[in-house]
C-alpha positions in Angstrom: -8.6 -20.6 18.4 -8.4 -17.8 20.5 -10.5 -16.5 23.1 -12.0 -13.1 22.6 -9.4 -11.6 25.3 -6.6 -13.3 23.4 -7.8 -11.9 20.2 -7.8 -8.3 21.4 -4.5 -9.1 22.9 -3.0 -10.2 19.8 -4.5 -7.2 17.9 -3.4 -5.0 20.4 0.1 -6.4 20.0 0.0 -6.2 16.2 -1.0 -2.5 16.1 1.6 -1.8 19.1 4.4 -3.3 16.7 3.4 -1.6 13.7 3.1 1.8 15.7 7.0 0.8 17.0 7.9 -0.1 13.3 6.6 3.4 12.3 8.1 5.3 14.7 11.9 4.0 14.4 11.6 4.0 10.6 13.5 6.4 8.6 11.7 8.0 5.2 12.9 5.1 3.2 12.0 2.6 5.5 8.3 4.4 5.8 7.7 3.9 2.0 8.7 0.2 2.5 6.3 -0.3 5.0 3.4 1.3 2.7 4.2 -0.6 -0.2 4.1 -3.9 2.1 1.0 -2.8 3.6 -0.4 -1.8 0.3 0.5 -5.6 -1.3 -1.1 -6.8 2.4 -4.3 -5.3 1.4 -4.3 -6.4 -2.4 -3.6 -9.7 -1.1 -6.7 -9.7 1.2 -9.0 -8.5 -1.2 -8.1 -11.2 -3.8 -8.8 -13.6 -1.0 -12.1 -11.6 0.0 -13.1 -11.7 -3.5 -12.5 -15.4 -4.0 -14.7 -16.1 -1.0 -17.4 -13.6 -2.0 -17.0 -11.8 1.2 -18.4 -8.2 -0.2 -18.0 -6.1 2.9 -14.1 -7.4 3.3 -13.2 -6.6 -0.4 -14.7 -3.5 0.1 -12.6 -2.7 3.2 -9.3 -4.0 1.9 -9.9 -2.1 -1.4 -10.6 1.1 0.7 -7.5 0.2 2.6 -5.3 -0.2 -0.5 -6.9 3.3 -2.1 -6.1 5.0 1.0 -2.4 3.9 1.0 -1.8 5.0 -2.6 -3.7 8.3 -2.4 -2.7 9.3 1.2 0.6 7.5 1.7 2.3 7.2 -1.5 0.9 9.9 -3.9 0.3 13.0 -1.5 3.8 13.3 -0.1 5.5 13.6 -4.1 7.1 16.7 -4.2 6.0 17.7 -7.9 8.3 20.6 -8.3 11.5 18.9 -7.1 10.8 15.4 -8.2 10.5 16.3 -11.7 9.6 13.8 -14.0 9.9 10.8 -11.8 7.6 12.3 -9.6 5.1 13.0 -12.1 5.3 9.6 -13.2 4.8 8.2 -9.9 1.7 10.2 -9.5 0.3 9.0 -12.7 0.8 5.3 -11.6 -0.4 5.5 -8.3 -3.8 7.4 -9.8 -4.0 4.9 -12.1 -3.8 1.8 -9.8 -6.4 3.8 -7.7 -9.0 3.5 -11.2 -8.1 0.0 -11.5 -8.9 -0.7 -8.2 -12.2 1.2 -8.1 -12.8 -1.0 -11.5 -11.8 -4.4 -9.4 -14.4 -3.4 -7.0 -17.3 -2.6 -9.1 -16.8 -5.9 -11.4 -15.5 -8.2 -8.9 -12.4 -8.4 -11.1 -9.2 -10.3 -9.6 -6.9 -9.5 -12.7 -6.9 -5.9 -12.2 -6.1 -6.7 -8.5 -3.2 -8.7 -10.1 -2.3 -5.8 -12.5 -2.1 -3.4 -9.7 -0.1 -5.6 -7.4 2.5 -6.3 -10.3 2.7 -2.7 -11.0 3.4 -1.7 -7.2 5.9 -4.7 -6.7 8.0 -3.5 -9.8 8.2 0.3 -7.9 8.6 -1.5 -4.5 11.4 -3.5 -5.5 13.3 -0.2 -7.4 12.4 1.4 -4.0 14.2 -1.3 -1.8 17.1 -1.4 -4.4 17.9 2.4 -3.6 17.8 1.8 -0.1 17.9 5.4 0.6 20.9 6.3 -1.4 18.5 8.2 -4.2 18.5 11.7 -4.6 17.7 14.1 -1.8 14.0 14.6 -2.8 13.4 11.0 -2.6 14.6 11.0 1.0 12.0 13.6 2.2 9.1 11.4 1.0 
């Protein structure tokens, strides 16, 4: 459909658009972007599993794990966040473990489980819309 030049241009546009979204986002919006990217990676993993595309499956599961560990879990302030931060930390760790299992066993049900858990957290995050406690605003 696209020539290699057009494909590269589309890729560059997408990257620039994402970069601009990140640069202009407040902390609440950044977390929303992370949740969206995580759910996209999970959807892509599901498709790759269905197609038997092992390299793509590994790539997308790796992306999802990186988002969980580096984007969502690492910034949690365990001191100020108290029980909420501890619960999120445990949930994200559980999700990482389920993704590792999903990768090893080609387990779509584990992907679906993680996606459902993350959607619940993402939905709650969207509802607070930056109005939560101050320690959540610095995530």
